[in-house]
N, C-alpha and C positions, 0 to 999 in steps of 0.2 A: 504494500500500500504506500503510495507516495504522499507527500505532505499536502498536495492539492486535493487528493482523494479523501483524506481524513477530514479536511474542512468541508468538503462536499457532503460527506456522510453525516457530519455533525449538523449541518444545515438541514438535512433531510429529517433529522430526529428532534428538531426543536420542540415539537409538541410532545415528545416522549423523553423527558429528562433522564429517566433510568436507562433507557437504551442508548442515549447519547453518551452517558458515562461509560457504559459497557464498550461502546465503539472506541472510546478513548483508551480504556484499559487494554483492549486488544491491540491497538496500534502501538502503544509503548512496549508491550510485551514482544510484539513482532520486531520492533526496531531495537530491542534490548537497550532501552533507556531507563535504567532502574530508578533514578532519582525522580524522573517525571512520572514513572509508574507508581511510585510510592504516593505522590500527590494525588494521582488519579484514584488509587485504591482508597485513600483517605476520603476523597470526595464521595466515593461509592458508599462507604460505610455510614457516613454522615447522612447521605440522602436516604438510605434504607431505614435510618432511625428517625427520619422526619426532621432532621436538623438542617440549617443552612449549610450548603456544601463548603463554604469557606468560613472558618471560625473568625471571631472578632473579639476584641476586648470587652465589648458590651454584651457578650453572650451571657445569658442567665445560667444559673446553676441547674444542671439537669437532674432528674430523679436518679436514685442510686442504680436502679436496674439499667437505665439508659447509659449511665457512665460505665458500668461494667461491660456492656456490649460494645461501647465505643472503644474502651481500652483493649478489649479482645480483638476487635477489628483492626485497630492500629498496630497491635503487635503482629498480627498476620501480615499486614502490609510491610512492616519492618523486616519480617522474616523473608518475604519474597524478594524485596529489593536487596537485602543483604546477601542472599544466596546468589543473585544475578551478578552483583558487583564482585564478589569473591571469585565466582566462576570466570569472570572476565579479567581476573588478575588485579583488581583494585582492592587490595587487602585492607588498608586503613579505612577506606570509605565503607567497605562491606561490613567490617566489624562495628563501625559506628552505628549501623542499622541493626545488626544482629545482637549487639550487647543488651539492649533493653529486653530482649526475649529470654535471656538467661539460658539459652539452649547451647551449652558448651559442646555437647556431643555432636550436634549438627555442625558447629563451627570447626570442630576437630576433624570431622570427616571431610569437609570441604577443603580445609587447609592441607590435609594429607595428600590431596591430588596435585598440589602446587609445589614444585621444587624450589628450594631456597637458592637464589642466585645473587650475584653482586648487585643487581638492579633493585631487587625487592628485599634485600637482607634486613634493612632497618625496620621496615614495616612488618616483616615476618617475625622478627625477634620481639618487637613491641607486642604483637598480638599473641604469639605462641608462648613467650616467656613471661613478659611483664604483666600481661593480662591473664595469664594462667590457663590459656586454652590447651596447650600441650607442652608442659614444662620439659619433659624429656627431649622432645624433638627440637624445641627452641634452644635448650642448653647444648645439645649435640651440635647444632648449627654454629653456636658460638665457638665451641671447641674446634670445629672444622675450619671456620673462617678466621678466627682470631687467635687460636692457639691456646696452649695450656695456661700460660701466665695470665692472660686476660680473662680466661674462663674462671680461674680461681678467684681473681679479684672480683669478678661479677658475682660469684657465689657469696663471697663475704659481704659485699655491699648490698646486694639486691635479694638474695634468697635466704639468708641466715634467719630472718624473722618470719619466713613463710611457714606453712604447715609442715609437719613431718613427712607427709606424703609427697609434697612438692620437693622438699629437700632430698628425700630418698631418690626421686626420679632423676634429679640432677646429679646427685652423688654417685649413682650407679653409672652414669655416662662418664663422669670424670675417672672413676676407678677403672672401668674397663679400658678406657683410652690410655691411661698411664701404665697400667699393668701390661697391656699389649705392647706398647712402645718399649717398655723396659725388657720384656721377654725377647723381642726382636733384637735389641741392642746387645743383650747378654749373649744370646745365641750366636750373633755375628762375631762377637769378641772371642768366644770359644772356638769358633770355626777358623779364625785367623791364627790361633795359637796351638791348636791341637785338633784331633778328630772332632767333627761336628757332634753336638749333643743330639741325643735321640729326640725325635719329634714329640714323643710322649712325655718328656721331662718337663716338669713345672719349673717356675722360677726358683722356688725353694730347692728343688732337687738339683738344679744346675749349680747353684752357689754352694750347696751343702757338699757336693761331691768334689768341688774345685775350690779349695780354701784360698788359692792364690788369686782368685778372680778380682778381689778388691784390695790386693796388697799395694803398699806404697802410696796410699792416698787416692787410689783409683776410684772412679765412679762412671756411670754410663749416661746419666741425664741430670738435669738441674736438681740438686738435693733439696732445695726449698720447695720445689713442686712435689717431690716425694713426701716430705713431711706434711705438707698441706693436705695431700690426698689421703694419707693415713689418718689424719685427724678428721677430715670431712666424712670419710667412709664410716665413721662410728655410728651414724644414723641408720645404716643399712641393716637388713634383717635376713636376707637370703643366705643360707649356709655357703653356697658357692662364692658369693661376693665377700662374705666374712673371711673365707679361706684366702682369697686373693689379698685382702687387706692385711691379714696376718703375714702372708708371704712378703708383702712390701715392707712390713715392719722388720722381718728377719733380714732382709736386704739392708735396711737402714741400720740395724744393730751391727752390721759388719763394716760399715763405713768408718773411715778414719775419724778420730775424735774431733777434728776441726769441723766436721759436718754433722756432729751429734748435737743438734740444737736443743736447748732445754725448752720444755713446754710449760704450761701453767698447771697448777694443782688440779687434780691429783696425778697429772702426767708430766711432772717436772723431769723425771728420768724418762724421757720421751719414748724411745722405741721399746725398752723393756716393759714400761707400763702399758703401752698399747698392745704389746705382744701378749701380756697377761690378760688384758681386757678382751681381746678377740678370742683367745683360747677359752675363756669362761663361756662366751657366747656360742662357741663351737662345741661345748660340752667336754672340754679337755682340761685336766688339772683344775677343776672347778673350785674345789674347796681351798686349795692353795691360792688361786687367783682372788677369790672372794676375801680371803684374809688380808691380802695386800690392800684392797680397797676399803675394807672395814677399818684397818688401822689408819688409813688416810682420813676416812670420814670422822674418826674419833680424835685424831691428833692435829689435823690442820686447823689453824685458827681462822674461823670464819670472819672475824673482824679485819683480818689482813688479806685473806685470799677469797672471801666470799663463800658461798655454800656449794660450790661445784663438786667438791670431794664428797659431800653428803649426797648430793643429787645423783652422782655417778654410781655410788654404792646402792642407793635405793633403786635406781634404774636397772642395774644388773640383776638384783633380786627379782624385780618385777618381770624382766625379760626371761628369766629362768623359770617363771611360773610360781615363784615363792611369794605370792602376793601378800600373805599375812606377815611374813618376815619383812617385806618391803615397807608395809604400813607401820609396823612396830619400830623399824629403824628410823623412819621419818619422824614419827611423833616423839621419839626419844632423843634424836640428834639435832633436829632443826632448832636453832637458837630461839629463845623467847622473843627476841627483838623482831623476828620475821612475822609480819601480820598473818594471822590465821586465814584471812581471806585469800592469801596467796597459796596456802598449803592445802586447804580443804578440797578445792576442786581437783587437785592432783590425787589426793587420797581417795576421793570418790571414783576417779577414773580407774585407779588401780583396783579398788574393791569391786568395781563392775566386771573385772576380768576373772574374779574368783568365784568358785562354786560354793564357798563356805560363807554362810551368812554371819558367822561370828567375827568376820573381819571388820564389821561396822562398829563393834563395841569400843575398840580403842580410839576410833575417830570421834565417836560421841564423847568419850572421856576427854579427848583433846579439846573439843569445842567447849565443853563445860569448864575445863581448866583455864581456857583463855577467854572465857566470858563471851563466846561467840554465839549469840542467840540465833542469828540467821543461819549460820553454818549448822548448828545443832538441829534446827527445824528441817533444813535441806537434807541432811544425812538421815534423819528419822524418816522423812518422806520416802527417800530412795530405799532405805532398808525395809520399810514396811511394804513397799510395792514389789 
């Protein structure tokens, strides 16, 4: 349909406003003009509801039922325009229309069909990563286009405060990337110096069999990147990923002392502490590892170093399924200066993973001791239900 034809058709339907709007909608769909289509769809829903097709500041408040239908119709219009824009490669504009619908799954599927290129990189990263449409794909694109250093910086600046699920998605990408890179480099080093390593050998097996691999201050990649990845990977839960993180820590332990960077409590002795941490999560040397972090939780001064040592010990117990022990450790070790309002939600979250209803009793005692009436009522409500 040409532009002259659409005007002719509109003229033919002047006495039938509904059909005139339908002709306009069909025209913009055919021409793939999503922004104009949105306006036409908006006019259609307003016409169907008996409202003026163009809104104005003087418009009176509509009945609630009408407002609900109007909102639903506008969201449908946003969805159709947004889909068309993204399909046509207009990422930022398409997301602007799709965002009000809250349909992340639709956006994720649409974006999956579009490759990340130099031309659309900024828009794709904004939507995938910063808007949270597909954290893993967005973060992987940062790794691929900007490298390890920039991706670690981005994680620290933009992802550290996001949900655990989002952090896990990004951390998994970083871990897999750096582990693969290190394996390739170590394997190449071995091949240059002796018979090639077996393809089945893991990173740990390669360095364990060849003690000389890191002699005389040797290393295979940026050691600050290694340390950052070992630390960031702590949020992961998949055993295969935890194993790779542990192997990276073993590599780190063999580095020359000048590359043994200290961490923050309870990981001051960085690689040995993270080695113990990952082993506990892998179900290896569990009691010995827990003792390490229990001593830290009880001995590290929270006024100087914060509560990270306590939080780490409690988290380990919780991740091991020892929910009652985790709650007991938290209520006994968290300083009185920490407001109960910060602690009770965490305790309730842990208790919710337990099959033992008795785990609520110490939380109730904690609330009573700290005069937390609201917390006590919340815990009682959850425990009762």
